[in-house]
N, C-alpha and C positions, 0 to 999 in steps of 0.2 A: 170301845169308845163310848163314853156316856155323854149325852147332850145335857148341858146345864143351862140355866137361864142366863142369856147374855154372853155365854162363853162356850167353848168346846173343850172337853177333856180328852187329851191325846196321850197315848202310850207310844213313845218313840224308842225303838231299840238303839242302844248305843254300842260303841266299839267293844266294851267289856261285857256284852251280853246282859246288861242290866236294863231296866226300863226307867225312863225319865218322864215323870208326870208334869205337864205344864198346862196352864189355862191361858187361852188367847181369845180376844174378841174378834179381831180381824187383822190380817197382816198385809201391809203395803210395802212395796219396794221404796227405799229412800236413798237419797244421794249421801255420799260420805260427807262428814263435816267440813272437809277442806275443798270440796268440789266448787268450781267456779262455773256456774251455768248462766248463759245469756248475759255475760258482762263484757265490756270492751276489752279487747286484747291489746296488750302492750307489746307491739311488734319490735320495739327497740331491744327487748331482752331476748329475742330469738335470733340466733346467728344466721339462719337461712332466710328469714323474712326481713331482717334489718338491712335493706338495700337502699342505697341512694341513687339518684338519677344518673350519677356518673358511671354506675355499673352498666346501664343501658347504652350510654354514649361510647363506652369503651368496647362494646360488642362490634366485631368486624363487619357483621352483616348490616349494621346501621350506617346510613350515609352520614359522613361527618359534616357538621355545619347545617344540616337540614332542619326544617321546622319541627318542633316537638310540642306536645301538650301534656299536661298532668291529668291523669285519668285514674279512677278507681277500677276495680276488677270488672264491675258491671259495664262501665263505659268502654273498657278495653275490649271486652267480648263483643259488644255491639258494634264497635268500630271494625273489628276483625271480620265479623260476618258481613258487614256492609262492604268492606274492601273486596271480599271474595265474590260477592254478587256483582259488584261494579266492574271488576277486572276480568271476569270469566263468565260468559253467557251460559256456559254449561252448568254453573253452580245452582243447586237447589237447596232450599232449607225447609224442612218439614218435621213435624212431631206433634205431640199433644199440646194444644193451646198456643203454638208459636205464632199463629196469625195475628193474635191481639197483643203479642209481646211476651208470652210465656209467664210462668209463675214468678220468675225473677226479673221480668221485663227486659231480658237481654236481647230480644228480637223486636223491641219497640220500633214502630214506624217502618219496618222493612217490608211488610206486606203492602203497605200504602205506596212505598216508593218503587217497588220492583214487581208488584202485581201478584195476584192470587195463583198464577200458574207457576211461580217460582218460590213463593213462600206460602205455605198452606198447612192447615191442620190435618191430622190423621185420626183414624179411630183409636180407641184405647186398646191397642194391641202392640206390645213391644216386639213380639216375634214378627208381626207384620211390618212394623217400621224397619226393623233390621233387614228383613228379607227384601223389601222394596228397595232399600238403599243399596244392597248388594247387586240387585238386578240393574239398577241405574248405573252403578259404577262399571258393571260388566259391559254396558253399552256405550261407555266412553264419557258419561256425565260425571259431575263432581258433586255428589250428594252430601249434604250435611244433615245427618239424622240426629234429632235430639231425643234422648231418653229423659223424661221430665225429672226424675230423681234416679241417681245411680242404683238405688235399692231396687228399682223396677226392672233392671236389666236381665235378671235371671231367667224370665220366660224367653228371652231372646238368645240365650246361650246356644241353643241348637243351631241357629243361623250363624252366630258369630264364631262358634268353635268348629262346627262341622261343614260350614260353607266358606265363610270369609277367610278364616285362618288357613284353610287348606286349598284355597283356590289355585295358588301357584303350582301346587303339586298336580292338581287335576288337569290344568291347562298344558303342562309340560312345555313343549317347544312351539306351541301354537301362537305364542305372543299375546294371548289374552291375559288381562290383569284387572284388578279392582283397586289399583293404586290411588284412585281419586276418592275412595271412601273415607268419610269422617263420621265418627259417632261421638256426639258430645253429651256428657253426663255430669250434671252438677252433683257433687258429693260432699257430705259433711258440712252443709251450709245452713242447716236448721238446728237451732239449739233445743228443739223439742221434737216430738213425733216418734221418738224411740224406735219402734219396730220397723217402720216402713219409709221414713224420710230423713234419717239422720246417719245412716251407715256409710262407710267408705270402702267399697269392695275392691280397692286398688290392687291388693295382693293377688286376688283371684284373677282379675283381668290381666295382670302382668304375666300370668302363665301363658296367655295367648301368644305372647311374643316369642315363645320358645317353640311354637308349632311350625 
């Protein structure tokens, strides 16, 4: 390899055992020409996402004729968390930055309304968050543990795979369970961030259901 002014001379072996000489200044990864990044999504073209309110009203678990409101995803999550905290005093909500609303503001005002003993921040330790949630559930509480981004869940796999997923096997006929455990992980919600805040490890997490 010879260094040139403003470029690098490379000899790259190819499949036919030849050498290919090329000069490059600097290489960056680029999106494909047809990529649509950070643009509004046309949900009407997606068969799974193009749902009308009539779909929810037809759901058997929804009371017929009851009041309804139109909400976006953020509002629906906040309402669901609020409902859990209101209807069950055993419910807890904790994770990184949830006390002030979280990075997506899905827990906005919950710490104010339910107190810092039920909605609180944790240290930056996904393994600790998962382990604490498992312990709470084992004691009969209803923990809602938030992993700030789904990408961050991998340090917690020891707890989720070796503890949570196998709890029922270890308890046997004792009656112990962690059925109240909820782990919430936003995934695929950032149009940038690449390595650490834009992945959706759903397929890996789905394997836990088979344990």
